[in-house]
Backbone as JSON Lines, residues from 0, in Angstrom:
{"i":0,"aa":"X","n":[0.79,-1.18,0.09],"ca":[0.0,0.05,-0.2],"c":[0.87,1.15,-0.19]}
{"i":1,"aa":"X","n":[0.75,2.24,-0.96],"ca":[1.25,3.48,-1.12],"c":[1.14,4.39,0.22]}
{"i":2,"aa":"X","n":[2.42,4.99,0.41],"ca":[1.86,6.17,1.51],"c":[1.16,7.32,0.75]}
{"i":3,"aa":"X","n":[0.71,8.06,1.52],"ca":[-0.13,9.06,1.18],"c":[0.64,10.17,1.14]}
{"i":4,"aa":"X","n":[-0.03,11.41,0.44],"ca":[0.94,12.49,0.11],"c":[1.25,13.06,1.64]}
{"i":5,"aa":"X","n":[-0.35,13.3,2.2],"ca":[-0.36,13.72,3.64],"c":[0.89,12.99,4.64]}
{"i":6,"aa":"X","n":[0.76,11.72,4.57],"ca":[1.78,10.92,5.2],"c":[3.25,11.03,4.98]}
{"i":7,"aa":"X","n":[3.62,11.1,3.69],"ca":[4.8,11.58,3.3],"c":[5.43,13.13,3.66]}
{"i":8,"aa":"X","n":[4.65,14.07,3.51],"ca":[4.76,15.17,4.13],"c":[5.18,15.29,5.61]}
{"i":9,"aa":"X","n":[4.08,14.91,6.37],"ca":[4.17,14.67,7.87],"c":[5.61,13.94,8.11]}
{"i":10,"aa":"X","n":[5.92,12.8,7.51],"ca":[7.16,12.05,7.94],"c":[8.39,12.92,7.55]}
{"i":11,"aa":"X","n":[8.18,13.59,6.58],"ca":[9.53,14.02,6.12],"c":[9.74,15.64,6.67]}
{"i":12,"aa":"X","n":[8.66,16.34,7.12],"ca":[8.71,17.45,7.69],"c":[9.19,17.06,9.16]}
{"i":13,"aa":"X","n":[9.03,16.28,9.72],"ca":[9.29,15.88,11.26],"c":[10.84,15.16,11.24]}
{"i":14,"aa":"X","n":[11.24,14.66,10.21],"ca":[12.8,14.25,9.65],"c":[13.57,15.44,9.63]}
{"i":15,"aa":"X","n":[13.11,16.53,8.66],"ca":[13.83,17.61,8.59],"c":[13.95,18.51,9.45]}
{"i":16,"aa":"X","n":[13.04,18.57,10.46],"ca":[13.19,19.6,11.65],"c":[14.11,18.97,12.89]}
{"i":17,"aa":"X","n":[13.86,17.81,12.69],"ca":[14.91,16.76,13.84],"c":[15.98,16.95,13.47]}
{"i":18,"aa":"X","n":[16.76,16.71,12.31],"ca":[18.24,17.02,11.95],"c":[18.52,18.51,12.16]}
{"i":19,"aa":"X","n":[17.61,19.67,11.92],"ca":[17.67,20.91,11.85],"c":[17.86,21.35,13.74]}
{"i":20,"aa":"X","n":[17.29,20.96,14.5],"ca":[16.99,21.07,15.62],"c":[18.29,20.63,16.36]}
{"i":21,"aa":"X","n":[18.63,19.07,16.05],"ca":[19.74,18.69,16.48],"c":[21.18,19.4,16.21]}
{"i":22,"aa":"X","n":[21.03,20.01,15.04],"ca":[22.13,21.0,14.8],"c":[22.19,21.88,15.13]}
{"i":23,"aa":"X","n":[21.2,22.79,15.58],"ca":[20.89,24.02,15.75],"c":[22.21,24.66,17.16]}
{"i":24,"aa":"X","n":[22.62,25.46,17.05],"ca":[22.45,27.08,16.01],"c":[23.14,26.61,14.95]}
{"i":25,"aa":"X","n":[23.83,25.71,14.87],"ca":[24.59,25.63,13.71],"c":[23.83,25.27,12.05]}
{"i":26,"aa":"X","n":[23.85,25.97,11.25],"ca":[23.33,25.57,10.03],"c":[23.99,24.29,9.57]}
{"i":27,"aa":"X","n":[23.05,23.46,8.26],"ca":[23.46,22.46,8.0],"c":[22.44,22.26,6.45]}
{"i":28,"aa":"X","n":[23.19,21.7,5.55],"ca":[23.02,21.14,4.23],"c":[21.98,20.15,4.49]}
{"i":29,"aa":"X","n":[20.79,20.15,3.78],"ca":[19.97,18.96,3.32],"c":[19.74,18.6,2.25]}
{"i":30,"aa":"X","n":[20.06,17.35,2.11],"ca":[20.22,16.96,0.77],"c":[19.07,15.37,1.0]}
{"i":31,"aa":"X","n":[18.87,14.77,-0.46],"ca":[18.19,13.77,-0.66],"c":[18.7,12.24,0.16]}
{"i":32,"aa":"X","n":[20.18,12.62,-0.02],"ca":[20.77,11.1,0.82],"c":[20.5,11.21,2.23]}
{"i":33,"aa":"X","n":[20.69,12.47,2.79],"ca":[20.36,12.58,4.46],"c":[19.24,11.99,4.68]}
{"i":34,"aa":"X","n":[18.14,11.36,3.86],"ca":[17.19,11.09,4.16],"c":[16.59,9.62,3.5]}
{"i":35,"aa":"X","n":[18.11,9.33,3.05],"ca":[17.73,7.84,2.43],"c":[16.79,8.01,1.19]}
{"i":36,"aa":"X","n":[16.85,9.03,0.45],"ca":[15.89,9.15,-0.84],"c":[16.75,9.28,-2.21]}
{"i":37,"aa":"X","n":[16.14,8.56,-2.99],"ca":[16.89,8.88,-4.31],"c":[17.5,9.74,-4.8]}
{"i":38,"aa":"X","n":[18.93,9.93,-5.07],"ca":[19.59,11.12,-5.73],"c":[19.56,11.3,-7.06]}
{"i":39,"aa":"X","n":[19.07,12.52,-7.69],"ca":[19.14,12.93,-9.26],"c":[20.35,12.49,-10.03]}
{"i":40,"aa":"X","n":[20.25,13.19,-11.34],"ca":[21.49,13.08,-11.9],"c":[21.75,14.4,-12.97]}
{"i":41,"aa":"X","n":[22.75,14.49,-13.22],"ca":[23.0,15.25,-14.37],"c":[22.77,14.94,-15.82]}
{"i":42,"aa":"X","n":[22.19,15.16,-16.73],"ca":[21.99,15.03,-17.83],"c":[23.23,15.15,-19.03]}
{"i":43,"aa":"X","n":[23.73,14.06,-19.37],"ca":[24.81,14.33,-20.25],"c":[24.64,15.26,-21.28]}
{"i":44,"aa":"X","n":[23.47,15.31,-21.82],"ca":[23.3,16.43,-22.75],"c":[23.03,17.63,-22.42]}
{"i":45,"aa":"X","n":[22.18,18.21,-21.43],"ca":[21.86,19.55,-21.49],"c":[22.49,19.8,-20.24]}
{"i":46,"aa":"X","n":[23.58,18.99,-19.46],"ca":[24.08,19.27,-18.41],"c":[23.45,20.05,-17.15]}
{"i":47,"aa":"X","n":[22.0,19.78,-17.39],"ca":[21.08,20.23,-15.76],"c":[21.06,19.02,-15.01]}
{"i":48,"aa":"X","n":[20.99,19.54,-13.96],"ca":[20.61,18.2,-13.08],"c":[19.23,18.32,-12.82]}
{"i":49,"aa":"X","n":[19.03,16.89,-12.92],"ca":[17.33,16.3,-12.72],"c":[17.24,15.83,-11.66]}
{"i":50,"aa":"X","n":[16.42,16.09,-11.01],"ca":[16.12,15.92,-9.64],"c":[14.92,14.5,-9.62]}
{"i":51,"aa":"X","n":[15.17,13.58,-8.66],"ca":[14.05,12.44,-8.56],"c":[12.78,12.82,-8.17]}
{"i":52,"aa":"X","n":[11.79,12.36,-8.22],"ca":[10.39,13.09,-7.6],"c":[10.5,12.86,-6.04]}
{"i":53,"aa":"X","n":[11.53,12.17,-5.45],"ca":[11.34,12.06,-4.07],"c":[12.23,13.39,-3.72]}
{"i":54,"aa":"X","n":[13.27,13.66,-4.44],"ca":[14.24,14.79,-4.07],"c":[13.25,16.17,-4.27]}
{"i":55,"aa":"X","n":[12.6,16.13,-5.38],"ca":[11.59,17.21,-5.57],"c":[10.7,17.69,-4.81]}
{"i":56,"aa":"X","n":[10.15,16.58,-3.75],"ca":[9.21,16.53,-2.9],"c":[10.05,17.13,-1.57]}
{"i":57,"aa":"X","n":[11.02,16.37,-1.04],"ca":[11.91,16.99,-0.28],"c":[12.26,18.75,-0.46]}
{"i":58,"aa":"X","n":[12.72,19.09,-1.64],"ca":[12.79,20.49,-1.74],"c":[11.69,21.33,-1.55]}
{"i":59,"aa":"X","n":[10.33,20.71,-2.23],"ca":[9.05,21.43,-1.89],"c":[9.19,21.63,-0.08]}
{"i":60,"aa":"X","n":[9.2,20.79,0.47],"ca":[9.15,20.27,1.8],"c":[10.36,21.65,2.51]}
{"i":61,"aa":"X","n":[11.21,21.57,2.13],"ca":[12.03,22.72,2.39],"c":[11.49,24.19,2.07]}
{"i":62,"aa":"X","n":[11.09,24.12,0.97],"ca":[10.18,25.45,0.85],"c":[9.16,25.79,1.62]}
{"i":63,"aa":"X","n":[8.76,25.07,1.92],"ca":[7.15,25.45,2.7],"c":[7.81,25.63,4.23]}
{"i":64,"aa":"X","n":[8.61,24.85,4.55],"ca":[9.5,25.15,6.01],"c":[9.8,26.87,6.07]}
{"i":65,"aa":"X","n":[10.49,27.04,4.84],"ca":[11.17,28.53,4.98],"c":[10.02,29.63,4.69]}
{"i":66,"aa":"X","n":[8.81,28.95,3.55],"ca":[7.82,30.31,3.61],"c":[7.22,30.14,4.82]}
{"i":67,"aa":"X","n":[6.89,29.57,5.51],"ca":[6.41,29.5,6.85],"c":[6.79,30.06,8.34]}
{"i":68,"aa":"X","n":[8.41,30.47,7.82],"ca":[9.34,30.78,8.57],"c":[9.57,29.85,10.02]}
{"i":69,"aa":"X","n":[9.8,28.5,9.59],"ca":[10.11,27.58,10.65],"c":[11.75,27.48,10.18]}
{"i":70,"aa":"X","n":[12.09,27.55,9.02],"ca":[13.64,27.49,9.01],"c":[14.13,28.62,8.16]}
{"i":71,"aa":"X","n":[15.03,28.97,8.16],"ca":[15.89,29.95,7.41],"c":[16.99,29.3,6.49]}
{"i":72,"aa":"X","n":[17.5,30.12,5.56],"ca":[18.65,29.67,4.9],"c":[18.53,29.41,3.36]}
{"i":73,"aa":"X","n":[19.37,29.25,2.61],"ca":[19.23,29.04,1.14],"c":[19.99,27.75,0.71]}
{"i":74,"aa":"X","n":[21.32,27.46,0.96],"ca":[21.77,25.94,0.72],"c":[22.06,25.4,2.03]}
{"i":75,"aa":"X","n":[22.1,26.15,3.23],"ca":[22.22,25.36,4.41],"c":[21.1,26.22,5.06]}
{"i":76,"aa":"X","n":[20.41,25.21,6.33],"ca":[19.16,25.94,6.81],"c":[19.68,25.36,8.39]}
{"i":77,"aa":"X","n":[18.98,26.78,9.4],"ca":[19.01,26.45,10.61],"c":[17.35,26.61,10.99]}
{"i":78,"aa":"X","n":[17.16,26.14,12.05],"ca":[15.73,26.38,12.51],"c":[15.91,27.66,13.12]}
{"i":79,"aa":"X","n":[14.18,28.17,13.13],"ca":[14.09,29.47,13.7],"c":[13.53,29.51,15.1]}
{"i":80,"aa":"X","n":[13.56,30.62,15.83],"ca":[12.79,30.73,17.03],"c":[11.51,30.06,17.12]}
{"i":81,"aa":"X","n":[10.77,30.44,16.17],"ca":[9.29,29.74,15.76],"c":[9.15,28.43,15.4]}
{"i":82,"aa":"X","n":[10.2,28.0,14.99],"ca":[10.23,26.49,14.48],"c":[10.74,25.73,16.0]}
{"i":83,"aa":"X","n":[11.66,26.65,16.6],"ca":[11.96,25.72,17.82],"c":[10.53,25.62,18.93]}
{"i":84,"aa":"X","n":[9.72,26.79,19.15],"ca":[8.54,26.91,19.79],"c":[7.49,25.87,19.18]}
{"i":85,"aa":"X","n":[7.38,25.77,17.78],"ca":[6.19,24.94,17.28],"c":[6.84,23.65,17.68]}
{"i":86,"aa":"X","n":[8.0,23.09,17.27],"ca":[8.35,21.77,17.7],"c":[8.79,21.64,19.19]}
{"i":87,"aa":"X","n":[8.25,22.4,20.15],"ca":[8.45,22.44,21.39],"c":[10.0,22.14,21.74]}
{"i":88,"aa":"X","n":[10.72,22.57,21.1],"ca":[12.44,22.39,21.52],"c":[12.89,23.58,21.89]}
{"i":89,"aa":"X","n":[12.42,24.98,22.33],"ca":[12.83,25.89,22.64],"c":[13.59,25.62,24.15]}
{"i":90,"aa":"X","n":[14.81,26.38,23.74],"ca":[15.82,26.07,24.96],"c":[15.17,26.4,26.43]}
{"i":91,"aa":"X","n":[15.38,25.86,27.72],"ca":[14.77,26.37,28.76],"c":[15.16,28.0,29.15]}
{"i":92,"aa":"X","n":[16.53,28.34,28.81],"ca":[16.67,29.53,29.26],"c":[15.89,30.52,28.49]}
{"i":93,"aa":"X","n":[15.49,30.16,27.04],"ca":[14.27,30.99,26.18],"c":[13.03,31.03,26.55]}
{"i":94,"aa":"X","n":[12.46,29.84,27.45],"ca":[11.08,29.86,27.79],"c":[10.52,31.03,28.44]}
{"i":95,"aa":"X","n":[9.4,31.35,28.14],"ca":[8.7,32.6,28.98],"c":[8.2,31.95,30.04]}
{"i":96,"aa":"X","n":[7.99,32.28,31.43],"ca":[7.93,31.74,32.86],"c":[6.84,32.82,33.18]}
């Protein structure tokens, strides 16, 4: 049985945020190989990079997280304060009491 788009989105968002929260405050790159996804290739004729469908989905998830201001960056990413709050990972010293 194939996984629904919603399930894939939910799973991948959780994986992305987990990697970025664990690396915080250091930025880190995110690629298909980091998530066990097939990696694209460079087309020998056009010399353009061709993404796999899974890689395209990953990049769409990253764009969505950036647009929602949960992460920031362009080639390397870091979770924002808002992202830490949403994922209940704000450091204790920053929690409002």
